[in-house]
C-alpha positions in Angstrom: 114.4 111.2 104.7 116.4 110.7 101.3 118.7 114.4 100.5 118.2 114.7 97.0 121.0 115.9 95.1 119.3 117.4 92.0 121.9 118.1 88.8 120.3 121.0 85.9 122.4 121.1 83.5 120.8 123.4 81.7 121.5 124.6 77.5 125.0 122.8 77.3 127.1 119.9 76.5 126.8 121.5 72.9 128.2 118.1 70.8 128.2 114.3 71.2 131.7 114.6 72.0 130.8 116.5 74.6 128.3 114.5 76.0 130.5 111.0 75.5 132.9 112.7 77.6 130.3 113.3 80.5 129.4 110.1 80.5 133.1 108.7 80.6 133.4 111.1 83.8 129.9 110.1 85.2 131.0 106.4 85.3 134.9 106.9 86.2 133.4 108.8 89.1 130.3 106.0 90.3 133.5 104.0 90.3 133.6 102.5 94.0 130.9 105.1 95.1 128.5 103.4 96.7 125.1 106.1 97.7 123.0 104.8 100.6 120.9 108.1 101.5 121.9 110.5 98.2 118.9 110.2 95.9 120.5 111.7 92.5 118.7 113.2 90.1 120.2 114.4 86.6 118.0 116.5 84.0 120.2 117.2 80.9 118.8 118.2 77.4 116.1 117.7 76.1 117.8 116.7 73.2 120.1 114.1 75.6 116.9 112.2 77.3 117.1 108.9 75.7 121.3 108.9 75.6 120.8 109.3 79.7 118.2 107.1 80.1 119.9 104.1 78.5 123.5 104.9 79.7 123.4 106.2 82.8 122.3 102.8 84.5 123.0 103.1 87.9 120.4 102.4 90.2 121.1 105.9 92.3 120.6 108.1 89.0 117.1 108.8 88.3 116.6 111.1 84.8 114.4 113.7 84.3 114.3 117.0 82.2 115.1 120.3 83.0 110.5 121.6 81.4 107.7 119.8 80.3 104.0 121.0 78.9 101.0 120.7 79.9 99.1 119.3 77.6 99.2 115.3 76.9 100.0 115.5 72.8 99.0 118.1 70.1 99.6 120.7 68.4 102.2 122.8 70.5 105.5 123.2 68.5 108.9 122.7 70.1 106.8 121.1 73.2 107.3 118.1 74.7 104.8 116.4 77.2 105.2 114.2 80.4 104.0 111.2 78.2 107.5 111.4 76.0 109.4 112.0 79.5 108.0 108.7 81.1 107.8 107.0 77.6 111.8 107.3 77.5 112.7 106.3 80.7 112.4 109.7 82.6 111.2 109.8 85.9 111.0 114.1 86.3 110.7 117.5 85.5 111.9 120.8 86.9 108.9 123.1 86.8 109.1 126.8 87.6 112.8 127.3 87.5 113.4 131.3 87.9 114.6 130.9 84.4 111.6 129.6 82.7 109.9 132.1 84.7 112.3 135.6 83.5 113.0 134.3 79.6 109.7 132.8 78.7 107.3 134.5 80.7 106.1 131.3 82.7 103.3 132.0 85.3 102.2 130.7 88.1 99.1 129.2 86.2 100.8 127.0 83.6 103.4 125.9 86.4 100.3 124.9 88.0 99.2 122.9 84.5 102.0 121.5 84.2 102.2 119.5 87.7 98.5 118.3 87.1 99.7 116.6 84.7 102.6 115.0 86.1 100.7 113.9 89.1 98.1 112.7 86.3 101.2 110.8 84.7 102.8 109.6 88.1 105.7 111.8 87.4 107.8 113.7 90.1 107.7 117.5 90.1 110.6 119.4 90.9 108.8 122.9 91.9 110.7 125.7 91.8 110.0 128.8 93.6 111.8 132.3 95.0 112.1 135.7 95.0 113.7 138.1 93.1 116.4 140.8 94.7 113.8 143.7 94.1 111.3 142.0 95.5 113.4 141.2 98.8 114.3 144.7 98.9 111.0 145.8 99.5 110.2 143.1 101.7 108.0 141.2 99.5 109.7 137.4 100.1 106.7 135.7 101.7 104.1 137.2 99.9 105.8 136.3 96.3 106.4 133.2 97.9 103.2 131.5 99.6 102.2 133.5 96.1 103.9 131.4 93.9 102.8 127.8 96.1 99.4 128.8 97.0 99.4 129.4 92.7 101.1 126.7 92.1 99.2 124.5 94.1 95.5 124.9 92.8 93.7 122.2 93.0 96.1 119.6 93.7 94.8 116.7 96.8 97.1 115.9 99.3 98.0 112.5 97.6 99.1 114.9 95.0 101.3 116.6 97.3 104.0 113.7 97.6 104.5 113.7 93.9 106.1 117.5 93.9 109.9 118.1 95.2 110.0 121.9 96.3 112.8 123.5 95.9 113.6 127.2 96.9 115.6 129.1 94.6 116.0 132.6 95.3 116.5 134.3 91.8 119.0 136.3 92.9 121.4 133.7 94.3 120.7 131.5 90.9 125.0 131.5 88.8 126.0 134.8 90.8 127.4 133.2 94.1 125.8 134.5 96.2 123.6 132.8 98.4 121.3 133.8 101.2 122.0 133.0 105.1 121.7 130.0 106.9 118.8 130.9 108.7 117.5 133.2 105.4 117.0 129.4 104.1 115.9 128.3 107.4 113.0 131.0 107.6 111.8 130.4 103.3 111.8 126.5 104.6 109.6 127.2 107.9 107.2 129.2 105.7 106.9 126.6 103.2 105.6 123.9 105.8 103.5 126.6 107.5 102.1 127.0 103.6 101.8 123.6 103.2 99.9 122.8 107.1 97.6 125.2 106.7 96.3 123.9 103.0 97.4 120.5 103.7 97.6 119.4 107.2 100.8 118.4 109.1 100.7 115.0 108.4 101.3 115.6 104.7 103.2 118.6 104.9 106.0 116.9 107.3 106.5 114.9 104.5 107.4 117.0 101.6 110.6 117.8 100.7 112.5 121.0 100.2 115.7 121.9 98.6 117.4 124.8 98.4 118.9 125.2 94.7 120.8 128.9 93.2 125.3 128.7 93.5 125.3 125.2 95.2 128.6 124.1 95.1 130.7 121.6 97.6 132.3 124.0 99.7 128.6 125.8 100.4 126.9 122.8 101.7 126.8 123.7 105.2 125.7 127.0 104.8 123.0 126.4 102.5 121.5 123.1 103.2 123.1 120.9 106.3 123.3 123.9 108.9 119.4 125.2 107.5 117.9 121.5 107.7 117.6 121.0 104.1 116.0 118.1 102.2 119.3 118.6 99.5 120.2 120.8 96.3 119.3 121.4 93.4 122.3 122.2 91.5 123.4 124.2 88.1 127.0 124.9 86.2 128.5 122.2 88.9 126.4 119.7 87.6 128.4 120.3 84.7 131.4 118.6 86.2 130.9 115.1 87.6 133.9 115.2 90.2 132.5 117.8 91.6 128.6 117.0 91.3 129.6 113.4 92.7 131.5 115.4 95.7 128.7 117.6 96.7 126.3 114.0 96.6 128.5 112.1 98.4 129.4 114.7 101.4 125.7 114.7 101.7 125.2 110.3 101.6 124.5 110.6 105.6 
């Protein structure tokens, strides 16, 4: 299975000058690099979606969004539909990120609606889930993750499962430089496989990619990805620097 390297640029690249510098650095860093087993996905701010789909022409790099809405169109001021994503050349969307859940009250039910429409439109969802520090301290990690996954996958068929990438994202590790142990990450991976096997059967559960996200850096890849046997990483801050981001991708291109 290929390793996914997903970059979440969040609310950054605040000017066209910054955007152009990003493209220039990315182009320079891609020269001479041939990624065979790393699937690279970049999720810029929505206002730059078309810039990215038009300017990033490397076949190994796909483009996505950081969020979408659960309706195709209509009176939903400020929202972006999967149809818009698809028509502008994007293929992926991050759904259920901890910042969406925390700042904007995104619920498991909303996550489920978004994933369903993404599947219907034949687009790929990057489904985020994870516990807070308080939940972890109270021994609720397994229960929280189980609920997020079960409710997020409500009424989704085994064939729909093929359009979902799972990303374990402990809330307490996002942007903090505090990361779980390899064993802790592996335990969550085993838990997710167990949940999916019980729901869909081993045949489908074994095909699913499970990633880690939360303060990912090149120097921590062994701990957060390779040692626990994860299928890739969801990268935040480091994705803003194409040099570091592609260093991560190259390290996982094995």
